[in-house]
mmCIF file of the C-alpha atoms, coordinates in Angstrom:
data_MODEL
# 
_entry.id   MODEL 
# 
loop_
_atom_site.group_PDB 
_atom_site.id 
_atom_site.type_symbol 
_atom_site.label_atom_id 
_atom_site.label_alt_id 
_atom_site.label_comp_id 
_atom_site.label_asym_id 
_atom_site.label_entity_id 
_atom_site.label_seq_id 
_atom_site.pdbx_PDB_ins_code 
_atom_site.Cartn_x 
_atom_site.Cartn_y 
_atom_site.Cartn_z 
_atom_site.occupancy 
_atom_site.B_iso_or_equiv 
_atom_site.pdbx_formal_charge 
_atom_site.auth_seq_id 
_atom_site.auth_comp_id 
_atom_site.auth_asym_id 
_atom_site.auth_atom_id 
_atom_site.pdbx_PDB_model_num 
ATOM 1  C CA . UNK A 1 1  ? -57.010 -45.169 -14.943 1.00 0.00 ? 1  UNK A CA 1 
ATOM 2  C CA . UNK A 1 2  ? -57.610 -41.973 -16.879 1.00 0.00 ? 2  UNK A CA 1 
ATOM 3  C CA . UNK A 1 3  ? -54.910 -39.502 -17.768 1.00 0.00 ? 3  UNK A CA 1 
ATOM 4  C CA . UNK A 1 4  ? -56.394 -36.982 -15.340 1.00 0.00 ? 4  UNK A CA 1 
ATOM 5  C CA . UNK A 1 5  ? -56.012 -39.433 -12.422 1.00 0.00 ? 5  UNK A CA 1 
ATOM 6  C CA . UNK A 1 6  ? -52.492 -40.387 -13.442 1.00 0.00 ? 6  UNK A CA 1 
ATOM 7  C CA . UNK A 1 7  ? -51.693 -36.758 -13.435 1.00 0.00 ? 7  UNK A CA 1 
ATOM 8  C CA . UNK A 1 8  ? -53.288 -36.156 -10.031 1.00 0.00 ? 8  UNK A CA 1 
ATOM 9  C CA . UNK A 1 9  ? -51.261 -39.110 -8.668  1.00 0.00 ? 9  UNK A CA 1 
ATOM 10 C CA . UNK A 1 10 ? -47.995 -37.864 -9.983  1.00 0.00 ? 10 UNK A CA 1 
ATOM 11 C CA . UNK A 1 11 ? -48.743 -34.352 -8.593  1.00 0.00 ? 11 UNK A CA 1 
ATOM 12 C CA . UNK A 1 12 ? -49.604 -35.816 -5.174  1.00 0.00 ? 12 UNK A CA 1 
ATOM 13 C CA . UNK A 1 13 ? -46.352 -37.914 -5.113  1.00 0.00 ? 13 UNK A CA 1 
ATOM 14 C CA . UNK A 1 14 ? -44.261 -34.920 -6.078  1.00 0.00 ? 14 UNK A CA 1 
ATOM 15 C CA . UNK A 1 15 ? -45.852 -32.634 -3.386  1.00 0.00 ? 15 UNK A CA 1 
ATOM 16 C CA . UNK A 1 16 ? -45.052 -35.457 -0.860  1.00 0.00 ? 16 UNK A CA 1 
ATOM 17 C CA . UNK A 1 17 ? -41.680 -35.888 -2.127  1.00 0.00 ? 17 UNK A CA 1 
ATOM 18 C CA . UNK A 1 18 ? -40.989 -32.120 -1.876  1.00 0.00 ? 18 UNK A CA 1 
ATOM 19 C CA . UNK A 1 19 ? -42.377 -31.753 1.603   1.00 0.00 ? 19 UNK A CA 1 
ATOM 20 C CA . UNK A 1 20 ? -40.443 -34.506 3.200   1.00 0.00 ? 20 UNK A CA 1 
ATOM 21 C CA . UNK A 1 21 ? -37.021 -32.662 3.268   1.00 0.00 ? 21 UNK A CA 1 
ATOM 22 C CA . UNK A 1 22 ? -38.758 -29.277 4.263   1.00 0.00 ? 22 UNK A CA 1 
ATOM 23 C CA . UNK A 1 23 ? -40.469 -31.103 7.143   1.00 0.00 ? 23 UNK A CA 1 
ATOM 24 C CA . UNK A 1 24 ? -37.250 -32.850 8.151   1.00 0.00 ? 24 UNK A CA 1 
ATOM 25 C CA . UNK A 1 25 ? -35.184 -29.636 8.179   1.00 0.00 ? 25 UNK A CA 1 
ATOM 26 C CA . UNK A 1 26 ? -37.840 -27.746 10.084  1.00 0.00 ? 26 UNK A CA 1 
ATOM 27 C CA . UNK A 1 27 ? -37.912 -30.545 12.777  1.00 0.00 ? 27 UNK A CA 1 
ATOM 28 C CA . UNK A 1 28 ? -34.141 -30.613 13.090  1.00 0.00 ? 28 UNK A CA 1 
ATOM 29 C CA . UNK A 1 29 ? -34.112 -26.770 13.332  1.00 0.00 ? 29 UNK A CA 1 
ATOM 30 C CA . UNK A 1 30 ? -36.654 -26.828 16.018  1.00 0.00 ? 30 UNK A CA 1 
ATOM 31 C CA . UNK A 1 31 ? -34.752 -29.695 17.945  1.00 0.00 ? 31 UNK A CA 1 
ATOM 32 C CA . UNK A 1 32 ? -31.556 -27.538 17.883  1.00 0.00 ? 32 UNK A CA 1 
ATOM 33 C CA . UNK A 1 33 ? -33.384 -24.432 19.053  1.00 0.00 ? 33 UNK A CA 1 
ATOM 34 C CA . UNK A 1 34 ? -34.865 -26.543 22.005  1.00 0.00 ? 34 UNK A CA 1 
ATOM 35 C CA . UNK A 1 35 ? -31.584 -28.121 22.850  1.00 0.00 ? 35 UNK A CA 1 
ATOM 36 C CA . UNK A 1 36 ? -29.210 -25.134 22.564  1.00 0.00 ? 36 UNK A CA 1 
ATOM 37 C CA . UNK A 1 37 ? -31.597 -22.299 23.483  1.00 0.00 ? 37 UNK A CA 1 
ATOM 38 C CA . UNK A 1 38 ? -29.851 -18.847 23.524  1.00 0.00 ? 38 UNK A CA 1 
ATOM 39 C CA . UNK A 1 39 ? -26.772 -20.482 22.019  1.00 0.00 ? 39 UNK A CA 1 
ATOM 40 C CA . UNK A 1 40 ? -28.576 -21.206 18.833  1.00 0.00 ? 40 UNK A CA 1 
ATOM 41 C CA . UNK A 1 41 ? -29.722 -17.545 18.423  1.00 0.00 ? 41 UNK A CA 1 
ATOM 42 C CA . UNK A 1 42 ? -26.293 -16.112 19.238  1.00 0.00 ? 42 UNK A CA 1 
ATOM 43 C CA . UNK A 1 43 ? -24.534 -18.511 16.739  1.00 0.00 ? 43 UNK A CA 1 
ATOM 44 C CA . UNK A 1 44 ? -27.228 -17.506 13.979  1.00 0.00 ? 44 UNK A CA 1 
ATOM 45 C CA . UNK A 1 45 ? -26.485 -13.942 14.676  1.00 0.00 ? 45 UNK A CA 1 
ATOM 46 C CA . UNK A 1 46 ? -22.713 -14.432 14.697  1.00 0.00 ? 46 UNK A CA 1 
ATOM 47 C CA . UNK A 1 47 ? -22.645 -16.575 11.638  1.00 0.00 ? 47 UNK A CA 1 
ATOM 48 C CA . UNK A 1 48 ? -25.149 -14.471 9.573   1.00 0.00 ? 48 UNK A CA 1 
ATOM 49 C CA . UNK A 1 49 ? -26.098 -17.674 8.190   1.00 0.00 ? 49 UNK A CA 1 
ATOM 50 C CA . UNK A 1 50 ? -28.671 -20.089 9.752   1.00 0.00 ? 50 UNK A CA 1 
ATOM 51 C CA . UNK A 1 51 ? -27.313 -23.026 7.808   1.00 0.00 ? 51 UNK A CA 1 
ATOM 52 C CA . UNK A 1 52 ? -23.652 -22.329 9.046   1.00 0.00 ? 52 UNK A CA 1 
ATOM 53 C CA . UNK A 1 53 ? -24.894 -21.961 12.510  1.00 0.00 ? 53 UNK A CA 1 
ATOM 54 C CA . UNK A 1 54 ? -26.847 -25.168 12.385  1.00 0.00 ? 54 UNK A CA 1 
ATOM 55 C CA . UNK A 1 55 ? -23.956 -26.995 10.883  1.00 0.00 ? 55 UNK A CA 1 
ATOM 56 C CA . UNK A 1 56 ? -21.609 -25.781 13.729  1.00 0.00 ? 56 UNK A CA 1 
ATOM 57 C CA . UNK A 1 57 ? -24.121 -27.096 16.206  1.00 0.00 ? 57 UNK A CA 1 
ATOM 58 C CA . UNK A 1 58 ? -24.449 -30.490 14.661  1.00 0.00 ? 58 UNK A CA 1 
ATOM 59 C CA . UNK A 1 59 ? -20.691 -30.720 14.612  1.00 0.00 ? 59 UNK A CA 1 
ATOM 60 C CA . UNK A 1 60 ? -20.641 -29.842 18.306  1.00 0.00 ? 60 UNK A CA 1 
ATOM 61 C CA . UNK A 1 61 ? -23.224 -32.597 18.918  1.00 0.00 ? 61 UNK A CA 1 
ATOM 62 C CA . UNK A 1 62 ? -21.057 -35.060 16.982  1.00 0.00 ? 62 UNK A CA 1 
ATOM 63 C CA . UNK A 1 63 ? -18.036 -34.149 19.122  1.00 0.00 ? 63 UNK A CA 1 
ATOM 64 C CA . UNK A 1 64 ? -19.722 -34.604 22.394  1.00 0.00 ? 64 UNK A CA 1 
ATOM 65 C CA . UNK A 1 65 ? -21.857 -37.666 21.859  1.00 0.00 ? 65 UNK A CA 1 
ATOM 66 C CA . UNK A 1 66 ? -18.786 -39.582 22.194  1.00 0.00 ? 66 UNK A CA 1 
ATOM 67 C CA . UNK A 1 67 ? -18.047 -38.400 25.499  1.00 0.00 ? 67 UNK A CA 1 
ATOM 68 C CA . UNK A 1 68 ? -18.990 -40.479 28.579  1.00 0.00 ? 68 UNK A CA 1 
ATOM 69 C CA . UNK A 1 69 ? -20.248 -38.457 31.548  1.00 0.00 ? 69 UNK A CA 1 
ATOM 70 C CA . UNK A 1 70 ? -19.393 -39.850 34.922  1.00 0.00 ? 70 UNK A CA 1 
ATOM 71 C CA . UNK A 1 71 ? -20.505 -38.609 38.313  1.00 0.00 ? 71 UNK A CA 1 
ATOM 72 C CA . UNK A 1 72 ? -17.523 -37.268 40.380  1.00 0.00 ? 72 UNK A CA 1 
ATOM 73 C CA . UNK A 1 73 ? -16.594 -38.828 43.647  1.00 0.00 ? 73 UNK A CA 1 
ATOM 74 C CA . UNK A 1 74 ? -17.862 -37.159 46.935  1.00 0.00 ? 74 UNK A CA 1 
ATOM 75 C CA . UNK A 1 75 ? -14.320 -36.060 47.635  1.00 0.00 ? 75 UNK A CA 1 
ATOM 76 C CA . UNK A 1 76 ? -14.043 -34.514 44.134  1.00 0.00 ? 76 UNK A CA 1 
ATOM 77 C CA . UNK A 1 77 ? -17.469 -32.692 44.648  1.00 0.00 ? 77 UNK A CA 1 
ATOM 78 C CA . UNK A 1 78 ? -16.221 -31.305 48.037  1.00 0.00 ? 78 UNK A CA 1 
ATOM 79 C CA . UNK A 1 79 ? -13.004 -30.125 46.352  1.00 0.00 ? 79 UNK A CA 1 
ATOM 80 C CA . UNK A 1 80 ? -14.878 -28.352 43.404  1.00 0.00 ? 80 UNK A CA 1 
ATOM 81 C CA . UNK A 1 81 ? -17.394 -26.864 45.931  1.00 0.00 ? 81 UNK A CA 1 
ATOM 82 C CA . UNK A 1 82 ? -14.507 -25.436 48.001  1.00 0.00 ? 82 UNK A CA 1 
ATOM 83 C CA . UNK A 1 83 ? -12.805 -24.106 44.929  1.00 0.00 ? 83 UNK A CA 1 
ATOM 84 C CA . UNK A 1 84 ? -15.878 -22.419 43.691  1.00 0.00 ? 84 UNK A CA 1 
ATOM 85 C CA . UNK A 1 85 ? -16.662 -20.807 47.111  1.00 0.00 ? 85 UNK A CA 1 
ATOM 86 C CA . UNK A 1 86 ? -13.315 -19.337 47.002  1.00 0.00 ? 86 UNK A CA 1 
ATOM 87 C CA . UNK A 1 87 ? -13.969 -18.027 43.492  1.00 0.00 ? 87 UNK A CA 1 
ATOM 88 C CA . UNK A 1 88 ? -17.179 -16.513 44.526  1.00 0.00 ? 88 UNK A CA 1 
ATOM 89 C CA . UNK A 1 89 ? -15.963 -15.067 47.909  1.00 0.00 ? 89 UNK A CA 1 
ATOM 90 C CA . UNK A 1 90 ? -16.022 -11.269 47.670  1.00 0.00 ? 90 UNK A CA 1 
ATOM 91 C CA . UNK A 1 91 ? -12.986 -10.927 49.971  1.00 0.00 ? 91 UNK A CA 1 
ATOM 92 C CA . UNK A 1 92 ? -10.985 -13.052 47.619  1.00 0.00 ? 92 UNK A CA 1 
ATOM 93 C CA . UNK A 1 93 ? -12.102 -11.222 44.503  1.00 0.00 ? 93 UNK A CA 1 
ATOM 94 C CA . UNK A 1 94 ? -11.552 -7.760  45.844  1.00 0.00 ? 94 UNK A CA 1 
ATOM 95 C CA . UNK A 1 95 ? -7.752  -8.366  46.481  1.00 0.00 ? 95 UNK A CA 1 
# 
């Protein structure tokens, strides 16, 4: 192998090594934008730092991934629907 070939191989390896974290961060950022939608934009604006907003969203994901979501019973759904209808009723809100 000539010195030129060795230098080219080293340069290619360095470019690949440098590109991997950039691609990883970009894909994670896109996934957060997709998952959180307007909340992502709002946090970036509030935080004034994209990194801080993304850190907050990752923490949010960590906190919520341990939760187990269960479907409420039919009776609970009826109670929630009734309560929501009372909240939305204009006669109730105008009092």
